[in-house]
N, C-alpha and C positions, 0 to 999 in steps of 0.2 A: 879237155873234159877230165872226168875223174879216173884215177888209177886206184885199183884195189891195193891196200897195204895190209899185209898179214903181220900180226904181232900177238902177244900173249900176256896174260896175267897169271903167273903160275902155270897150272895145267889147263886153264881156260883159253882156248883159241879165240882171238878177236880179229875183226876185219874192219879196218878203217877205209876212208875214201879221201884221196889226196888230189888237190888241184893246184896247179902252178900258174903264175902269171906269164904273160907273153914275154916280158922283159926281165931284167935282173930284179930279184925280189928285195924288198926293203926289210922284211921281217917274216917270221913264221908264226902262224896262229893255230893253236889247238882249238877246234870248234866242238863243244859239247852239246849234243842235241837234246831234244825234248825226251820225255819218258817213253815216247814211242820209238826211240832210237832215230836213225836218220830218216827224214821225210823230205818230200819235195820242197817244203818251205825252208828247211834247214839247208838243203843243198843249194837253193837259190842264194842264201846268204853267203855260203862258202864261195860260190862262183862270183858274187859281187866283191868279196875280198880279193880274189885273184885278179879281177878287173882293176882293182885299186893298187895292185902291186905286191900282194901278200901270197906266200905259200900257205895253204889252208888244209889241215887234216881233220876231217870229221871223225870223232872217236866212236867207239862201240861200247855200249854199257853192258851188253848181255851175252855176246858171243853166239854160239849155236842155238841158244834158247831165246833168240830175239822174238818178241811176241808178235802175234798177227792181228790182234784186235785190242780194243780199249781195256777190256777187263783183264786180259792176259798181261797187258803192259802195266796196268796198275799193280797187279800182283807181283810182277817182276821187279818193279820199282820198290815195292814194299820190302821184298826180300833183300834187294841190294842195300837199302838204307838200314836194315835191321842189324847189320854188323858194321858199325862205323869205321873200325880199323880196316876191315876187308874192303869196304866201299872206297876208302881213300886209296888203298892199294890199286884198285881197279882204275881209279882216276889217274893215278900217277903213271900207269902203264901207257896210256895214250901220250902223255907228255914225254915220257922216256923215248917212245918210238919217234916222235917228232924231232927230238934232240938228236937221235941217231941219224935221221934223214938230213937235218939242216943244222949241224953243230956250230956253224959260224954265224948264224943269224940271231938277232934278238928274238926272244921268245915271248909271245903274248897268248892270251886265252880268252875266248868268249863262250857264252852258253845261254841257252833258252830253257825256261821252265826248270826241269831237273838239271839241265845243263848249267843254268844260272846258279843253282845250288852248288853244282860241281866246281865251278871256277872259284866260288867263295871258299869252298872247302880246301882247294889247293892253296889259296892265300893263307888260310888259317893254318895249313900244314907247313907253312914256311917255304914253299916252293919259290925258286928264284926266277920269277916272271917279271918282266918289265912292267906289265900292266895287265889287268883283267877287266872284262866288261860283262855284267850280268843283265840279261833282259828277262823281265817278269820271272825272276828266279826266286826260289824258296829261300828265306832268310834265316830260318831257325836251324840249329845244329845241336847234336848231342856232345860235340867236342868244341866248345868255345875256344877262341884263340887265347893261349897262355904265354905266348912269346911275341916279340915285335914282328909285325907283318912287313915283309919286304916289298910286296907288289903294290903298285898304285891301283886303286879300285874305283870303278865306275859302276853304279847300280842304276838301272832304268826300270822304274816300277809303276804299275798302274794303281792309283790310289783306291780304286774300287775292287781290287783283287781280293776275293773272299778267302783265298788260300793264305794270304799274308795280311792279317789284321794290323791295325796301327800299333797295337802293343808290341808286335814283333818288330815293326819298323824302329820304334824307339829303342827296343832292346838291342837291335843290330847296331844302331848308332853308338850306343853306350859301350857295346863290346868292341867296336872298332876304335873308339877313343881310348879304351883301356889298353888296347894292343898297339897304340901309337900309329895307327894306319893313316895313310894319306888317301882320303876317300871323298868321292863326289856322289851325291844321291839326287837323282832326278825323279820327281813324282808327277804323274799326269792325272789331273782331276777327272773323275768319272770314268776312267779307263780300267778295263777288266784284265784278268789273267789271259795271257796268250795274244797280246795286242800286236805282235809283230808278224803273225802268221795269217795270211789272207784266207787260207783254207783250213778246214778241220782235217783230222787224220784220214777220213774217208773221202777227201777232196771235195767236200761241200763248202759253200761260203761260211766263213767263221764269223759268227755274230759278235765275237769279242774283238775282232780286228779293228784297229783304229789307225787310219792312214796317217793322221797327223802325228800321233805318238810314235808310230813306226818310223816315219821320216825324221822326226826330231831326235829320236834316240839313236838312230843310225848315224846321223850327222854328228851327234855328241860323241859317239865312239870314235869317229874319224878324227875329230878335233883333239880328243884326248890322246889318241895314239900319236898324232902328229906332234903334240907337245912332248910326249914321253920320248919319242924317237929322235926328235930334233930335225 
């Protein structure tokens, strides 16, 4: 099960959740959650990673100010994203803690919603990650990549996601090409934002959940990581 992992970003105390596989791990994965921070849906994904042989650390976006409802979470996300440099520092803190815990393992990162944006920001930031996977992540950024991207990138996107119009998709492709990125982009027709989460934040059935897109995107991630790790 999960172990609480304390770390910090400057003066902000953060608390992650770590889960380990039963056997020897093949890699370490930083898991960046939705804008609601860690939820049962995100925790289920981290446990599935552990079952597949990965150490997984769910990061903490907000620290002691973790929001309790949708409106508070949206406001907290807005504050986090309002300072792009500080936002990236917060994201790097989780990755740094995972590297302290597992310095010998290959490092990967995945994220959902705001977490999908987070892992793309880490790639843009030049972090030395073997691969990242973004699920229904936000694609726009105030700091487009201006140096070659080291990480291999998988984006799993719902084509009906109203938060990410097709103009942003095309802009993302062009940005990745300019940065020389090795990227895969999977788009699922008619699928909305949040398609990997069976429940909403208040544990009601999520109308945006799509079992097929969830299954195919998760399988794509495993195949991608298998290829990267060898």
